N, C-alpha and C positions, 0 to 999 in steps of 0.2 A: 381635189383642188389644192393648189399650193398656197395655203394661208400662212403668213409668216409671223414671227414675233418681231418686236422692234429691235432686237439685238443682233439679228442676222442681216447684215447689210451687204448688198452686192457691190463688188469692186467697180468704181466708176470707170476705171481703165478698160473694163470689158465692154463698155458701151461705145458704139461706133456710129458714124454717120449712116451706115447702111442699116442700122437698127431702127430707122425711122421711115415712115411712109408719109409722103406729101399728099394730104387729102384734097388739096386744091387742084392737083394735076388732073384728076378725073373731071372735076367741075369745069375746068377750062376747055375740056374736049367733049362735053355733053350738054344736054339741055338743062338749064336751071329749073324750069317749070316741071319737067319730068321728075327731077330730083325731089322737088318739094311735094309733089302729089303722089309719089311712089307708094307702094304697099309698105306700111309700117306696122310690124307685128312683133313687138319685143316680148321676150320671155318674162313672166311675172312671178312674184313671190308665191311659191307653192302652187303655181298655176291658177291662183284665185283671180277673179275679176275684181278690179278695184272698185270700192264703193264710190258713189257720186259725191261731189263736194258738199252738197246740202246734207247728205246722210252723215258725212264726216263731222260736220258742225253739230248735228243732232247728237251724235255719240259723245262729243266733248261736253255739251251742255247737260247731258243726262248722266255723266260719269259720277261715280261715288266721290272721287277726289274733289271735283269742282263743287258738288253739293256740300261737302264737308266745309270747304273754305267759305262758301257763300253763307253758311250758318254762322261760322266764326266771325266774318265781317259784319253780319247782321247784329250779332250780340255786341260787338265792339262799337258799332256806329249807332245802334238803336233804330236803324231802318229795317223795314220789312224784308224778308228773304226774297219776295217777288220782285221788289225794286232792285235788289242787288243782282238777282238773276237776269233782269232786263239789262242792267249795266254790263254784265258778262256777255250777253248776247250782242250788244253794240260793239264791244271790244273785239269779239270774235269776227263779226261782220267786217270790221275795219281791217283785221289781220289776215283773214283766210284767203288762200289762193282759189282760183277757179280755172284749173287747167283744162284747156280745150285744144284738141288736136288741130282744129282749123287755124287757130292762132299760131300754133307751132309751125304749121306748114307755111304760113305767111312769113314768119321770121326766117325759116329755112331758105325761102326764095330771096328775101331782101338781104339777109346776111351774106348769102353767097355772092350777090352782086357787090356788096361793100368789101368783103374780104378779098375778092379777086382784084379789086382796085387798090386796096391799102397794102396788101402783103404779097411778097413774092412766093412764100411757101408757108403752109401750116403743117408742121411735121408732128406725127404722133408715133410713139414708140411701137415697134413691131419686131419683137425678138423672135429668134429662130425657135426657141423652146418656151413653152408656157405662155402663149400670147395673152396679153393683159385683158383683152375683151372676152376671151373664153373664160378666164378666171373670174372676171367681174360678172359676166352673165351667170355663171354657176353660183357665185356668192349671192346675187340678187334673187335667184330662184330658191335658195336654201335658207337665207338668213336676212334679217333687216340690215341694210347697208347704209353707211354714212360716208359721203364723199367730202374730202377735206383738201380743197385746192389752195395753193399759195395765192396771195392777193396783191397784185401790183397795178391793176388797171380796172377801170369800169368794164372793160371788154371781157373780163374773166368769166363771169357767170353766163354771158351770152355764148361765149366760146365753148364752155362746158356742155351746154344743152345742144349746141350745134354738132359737136363731136359725137355725143351719145346718139343723137338722131341719125347721124351718118352711119354709125355702126349698128343701128337697129337695136339699141339698148334702151331699157326703161328710162324715161325722162325724170330728172329729179325735181323735187320741190325745194325751193331755194329761200333761205333766210335773207331778207333784204331790208335795208334801212328805210324808215318812214319817209326819208327825204325824197325818194322817188315818186311818192304820191303827189308831189308838187308838179309833176310833169303831166298831170291830167290824162290825156288820151294815151300817152306812152306808158304811164303808170298802170293803167288798166290793162293795156296790152301785155305788160310784164306779168301782171297778176294772172292773166289767162294763159301765160306760157309757163306757169308753175311757181312764180314768186309769191311768198307770203311776207307781209310787212310788219316789222316790229320797231318799237321805239328804241332810240339810242340808249336810253337809260330808264329804268323802272322806278328808281328811288325805293321807297318803302311801300309801293303799291302792291299789297298782298294779292288783291283780286286779279290785277293784270298779270302778275307772275304766274298765278294758278291757271289762268286761261291759256297763257302762252305755253307753259310747260305741259299741260294736259293735251293741248293741240298737237305738239311735237310728238309726245309719247304715244298718242292714239295712232298717228300716222305710222310710227315706228312699229308698234305692237301688231298692227294689222297689215304691215307690209304694203301700205298704200303706194309708196314709191320710194326710191332712194332719197335720203335727206342730204341736202348740200348746205354747208356753211363754211365760213372762213375762220379758222382758229385764231387768226391775228385780230379779228374783230372789225378791222377797217383796212382800207388800202394803205400800203406802206408808201408814204411820200418820199422816203429816202431809198426805196428799193432794196433795203436789207430786211431780213426777217424781224418781225416785232414779237415782243413777249406774248405768248399765247394767253388768250382769255378762256377760262375754263367753265364759264356758266352753262353754255349750250352743251359742252362735252359732258358735264355732269348730268344734264337732262337725258341725253341719249344713252348714257350708260345705266341709268337708274332702273329701267325695265329688266336689264340683265341681273343687276344686284338683287332685285326683288323676286327673281325667278319667273318673271312674266314672259320672257323669251329665253330660248336656249343659248343664244349667242348673238352678238352684234359684230359686224365687220366694218372696220375703218379703212378707208382707201386714201393714202397720201397721194397728192397729185401736184406736180411741179409745172408751172407755166412760166416760160422764159421768153422775153421779148427782145429782139435785136435792137429795136428802137421803140421807146415808150411814147404812146400817143400824148400823154399828159406831162412830158418832161419839164417844159417851162412853167406850166401851171403849178406843178408840185413845188418847184423852186420858189415861185412867188408866194405860195401859201406858207412855206417854211420861213419866209422873210416877213410874214405878217400881213400879206395882202389877203383879205377875206376870201374864203372859198366861194366860187360862184354858186348861186342857188340852182339846184336841178330844176330845169323847166323845159317845156317843149320848144319854146322860142330859142333857148340856149342851144338845144340840140340841133335845130335847123341852122343856126349861125355857125355851128361847128362843121358844117358840110365842107368847108374849105380844106379840111384835112384830107379829103378824098383825092386831092391833087398831089398829095405827098407820097413818098415811098417809105414804108416802115419796115422793110426787110422781111425777116422770117420770125415765126413763132414756133417754139418747140414745146410740146406737151408730153409729159412723162407720167403715165399711170403706174403707181407702185403696186406691189402685191397686197391684196386684202390682209388686214391685220386682225386676228381674232382676239376679241376682248376676253373670251373665256380662257384662252391659252395664256394671255398676259396676266390675268387675275389669279391664276392658280398659285396657291401658297402665299399670296400677297394680300388678298381681301377675304375676310371671313364673312361669307354671305349669310350664315346662320342667324346673325344678329337681326337681319331684316325680317325673320319669321316671328319675331317677338312682338311686332306691332302690325295691325291690319295695313294692307298695302295702300289703301286710299288715304291714310293719314300721313300728311307731310312730315318729314323728319330731317333734321340737319345732318349732313354727311359726317361720319366719324373722321377723326384725324387720320386714321389708316386709309380710309377711302379717299379723302381729300389729297393725301400724299400720292396715292396711286394715280388719280386722275391728273394731277399736276405733272407727275413724271411722264405719263403717257403723252400728254400734250407737248411737252418739250421733245420727246423722242420722235413724235410725228413731224414736228417742224424740222428736226435734224434730217429726217428722211426726205422731206421736201427739198431741203438745201442740198443734200447729196446728189439729187437728180436734176438740179438746175443745169441747163445747158448754157455754157459761156461762149460768147462770140469773140473774135479777135479784138473788137473795139473795147471790150472790158479790160483787156490787158493794156491797150494803148492809153485808155483814160487813166488807169492807175499810174502809168509812167508820166503822163502830161501833168497830172496834179502835183507831182513832185518836181516839176520843171515848169513853173508858171511863166518863166521868161521865154519859154520855147526851146526847141532843139532841132538839130539838122534831121531831115527826113531819113537819111541813111542811118543815123544813130538811133532814131526812134524804131526803125525796122530791126536793127541789131538788138536793141534792148527788148523789143517785143518778143523776138525769137528766144532770147535768154529767159524771159519771164514765162513763156510758154513751157519751156522745159521744167522750170521750178514748179509751176502750177501743176503740171502732170505728175511730177514726183510727189506732190502733196495730195494727189487723188482727184484733181479737178476734172470735170466732165466738159471737155473743150470741143467745140464744133469748128475745126480748122480745115478748110478745103484741101482735099488730097490732090496731088499732082498739079498744084497751082503755085507759081513762083511767089515767094514771100512778099516781094515788092508789090505784086498785084493784089495780094490779100490785104496789105496795109492800105494801098491807094483806094481800093473799093470801099473799105471801111471808112476812110476819111471822106469819101464822096457821099456816103449815106448819111454821115453826121456833119455835113458841111455847115449846118446852122450853129454848131458848137466849136468848130475848129477851122482854121484857115492855113493854107500852104502858100508861102510867098518866098520866092528866091531860094527854093530848096529847104526852107525852114518851116517847121510846124509849130503852131501856137494856138492856144484857146482864143476864141473870139470874145474879147472882153467888152464888146457891144456898147460903147458909149454913143448915145444918140447925137444927131447933128444939132448944131446951134449951141447956144449958151446953156450950160447945165450947172447945177450946184455941185459941190464936192460930194454931198450926200447922194444925189441922183446918180452921179458917175459910179460911186461905190456900190449902190444898189444894183446897177446893171452888170458890174463886174461880178458881184455876188451871185446873181442869177446864173451867169455862165458857169461859175465854179460849182455851185450846188447842182446844176444840171449834169455837169460832167461827173460830179461825185456820186450821183445816183447810179452811174454805170460802174464806177470803181467799187461801190458798195456791194455789187452783185458777186464779187469774188472774195469778199471779206470772210465768208464762212470757210473758205478753203485755207486761208492764211491766219485766221484769228488766233489760234492757239500758238503756232510758231511765232507770230508777231508779238503776242503778250510775253512769250519767253524771251524774245530778242530784247524787248524793253526791260524785262527783269534782269537779264544778263548785264545790260548797260547800267541799270540803276543800283544793282546789288552792291553791297559793301565789299564783297570778294567773289571769287569764282566758285566758292564752296557750294555744293548742290543744295544744302539746306537753306543757305542764305538766298540763293536764287529762287528756291521754292517759296520762301516767305514772301518775297517780292511778287512772284507770280500769283500767289494766293491773294495778296492784297489787291492787285490789279483786276483779278477775276471778280472779286467782291465789288470793286468800284464800278466795273463796266457790266455788271450782270443785267442792267436794264437796257444796255446799249447793244449787246450781242446775245445770241442764243448759247448760254453756258448753263447746262443742266445743273440744278441744285444738287450738291453733294458729290459732284463729279470732278472736283478740283485736282485730286491726285491722279485720276485717270487722264484728265486733260493735260496735266503736266507731263505725264509719261508719253502721251501721244505727241506732244510738241517736241520733246527730246528725241523721240524716234524719228520724226520727220526731218528735224534739222541734222541728225546724225546721218540719215539716209541720203540727204542732199549733199553731204560732205561739208556742211557749214560749221558743225561743232564736233568735238570728241568728248566722251565722258571718260575721264581718267581718274580711277579710284573714286573719290567723293567730290571731284571737281568737274565743272563744265567749261571746256576750253574752246575758244573760237579759233578756227583754222584760218590760214591765210586766204584760202579760197572762199571762206565763209564771210569775210569782211563785207563784201558787196551785197551778199544776201541779207545779212543782218541790218545793213544800212537801209536797204529797201524796205524791210519789214518794220524797222523803226519808223521810217517815213510814212508807212501805211497808217500807223496809229498816232502820228504827230498831231494831226488836227484834233483828234479826240482828247489827247493829253492837254493840248493848249486850251481847248474849249472848256474842259473841266477846271483847269487852273484859273481861267478868266472868271468863271462863275464864283470860284472860291475868293478870288481877288475882289470881286464886286461885293460879296457878303462882308468881307473884312473892312473894305474902304468906304462903301457908299450906302449900303442897305440901312434903311431907317427902322426904328423899333415897330412902326405901325405898318410895315410892308405886308400886303396881302398876296395870296397866290396869283390873283388876277393881275396885280400890278407888276409881279416879278418879271415876266417875259419881256414886256416893253422896256422895263428899267434896265435889265441886264443887256438887252440888245443895244440900247442907247449908250450904255457904258462901253460896250465892245466897239461901236461905231467911233466913239471918241478916241479909243486906243488906236484903231486902224488909221484914222485921219491924222493922228499925231505922229504916225510912223513907228509906234511902239508895238504893233501887232500886224502880221501879214496874213493871218489865217481867217479867210472869209467864212469858213464853215462854222465858226463860233456864232455867227448870226442866225443859225438854224434853230427854230423853236423846238424841233425834235431833240437836238442835242441839249438845249437848255432845260427842257423838261426832264430828260434822263439824268442830267447832272443833279438837279434838285432832288429827284427820287433817290439817287445814291446818297446824297447828304442827309436826307431824312432817314433812310434805312440805317445809315452808320451812326446816327445820333448826333451829327454835327449841327443839324438844323432840326427844329421841332415845330409842330403846329400848336398854337395856343388860341383858345377861344376867348375873345374879349367882347362882352356884350353880344351883339349878333354877328360879329365878324371873326373870321379865322385869320390870324396873322402868323408870320414866320418868325420864330425866335432863334437867333443865331448864337451858337457857342463859338466865338471868334478864335479861341485858342485851338479848338478841335478842327475848325475849318482851315486855319493857317497851317496846322500840322499836316492835314491831308494834302494841301497845296504843295507843301515842301516835299512830301513823300512822292507825289506824282511827278514832281520835277527832279527827283533823284537827289535832293539836297538833304534828305533825312532818311535814315535806314528804317525799313519796315520792322514792326514788332514781330517777335517770334511767333510763328503760326502754331496752332495746337497740333495739326496733322503734319508733322515733319518726318514721319517714319516712311522712308522711301526705299 
């Protein structure tokens, strides 16, 4: 079986439209009921019959690891071990899945009906050589398998189980947030289709962590089923990849580190939506509107989406990645033999570094296999032309951007043998809620409601449209992020000397490391990749120790600078807020409403045109950067944690972002 390492990536240019199979095509031409009740006999781990859910719970409660932790908690709290054991049993009962094939068949039937209404196509990669499902089937049979899909929609985990059922593969058990339990009947249905429910945060609850980790590891060690979770931890409201959370990844790797399993295989999976079901909901959440609570009644009210067309979904299953192969010469597993396996131990610095690096590489693999539709290109252009532009010019610029994206390795789904004007017009029709065409001119729908509205309400509605459109632009950022950072560095650097440009590039990578997937320690490699791509596109030339922009490259660098303009402005506004308005007693909870209010005033006064500054995601990432760089720090006063601002440092960062101050010399300038 072709198990890959994270460093051998397939050229996205080799992926074609013909490499995908539309699994809805057969569903449209055959009985949904027959599909749901058909013979389902997946290959299982080492041919074993999976134990029942109750047996699984019993194995967890009787494990040496959990008994050890129960005795620890008993000694610390003074409560009897039997009481702590009962608490553990209650936690496990609340958490555990109860996978039943009858419920899976019910979902297979109902989801088929819904998918055929909502989507034109659900396309799954189907290569000529080394079919993904043969590789995955073999991996499931030989090793514990962990499925790691990207996460952009509630639809993701339902879609994953639906596809695996369609291909007669073992159904996964899925880590889901406790929020879904508020849906009562639906929550229990999800539990019976393989979901196990965990709290969003455990705090310092040692017992909960022990029950959770032992439950996951018991399923993994015994090959109960593939385990599925989202590395990003939560849905990305901005539709760009989030910084990976490594807690669960640590747990699934531990049995390998301790020699309890021979290997664990990780499977990166990319799910790309042509039109996102939650697009306006996400925009409103980013603007401070509370997230609707998950409920059965809310689900029933959402039935109106069934009258909408959401285009196509593309799902790309990557090659299984062997942890054993990755860890060779990187992790010394002998250390784990010095302590009994059931005793919990903190991961070593070496192990933690390996897990973090693996998480970032997996997310990069997810990004590389994201399928981008024409609308993503069009949204990127429209956001740099909020006043609108002629349809013919939009078509021309979209074709230009298609060429640039392909030269940077983008995986584009552009219809073959279809006139470009028709491709553009069909994309505009699908996204008619975001864009309008009038008199041959295309512009975003800035959605001001009828009747009298306040300036703040009008601004909010414009911001919803911009942030919704930005969620599509964000889908291509991983393709351009390194060349775009280099374009800004070339613009901001004091000279065209390569080391000056690198210093600026390095600073921007540090600043935006919470905003984009930039692997720690890869700055030199990222810089070289960015130079290569811009040279390849004919945008720059490297002459001796200088980076020179070509005449042809002016428009390319202008576009790339424009891609990052909203992020540069957003971070500068946050810096400006901390220097001008932040009070000494500002708490983290007060920060987002306060900086949003500050940005609203700037926009209404005509001093700022960037609506993306209002996004809570950008505001959180900007604060994380300032904390990481030491310009802001957290100080505990009494029972409150406040933000202490070093105004000199914040002002210096603001000026550096704006290109008004040269970057300090980077340590790694040897290129």
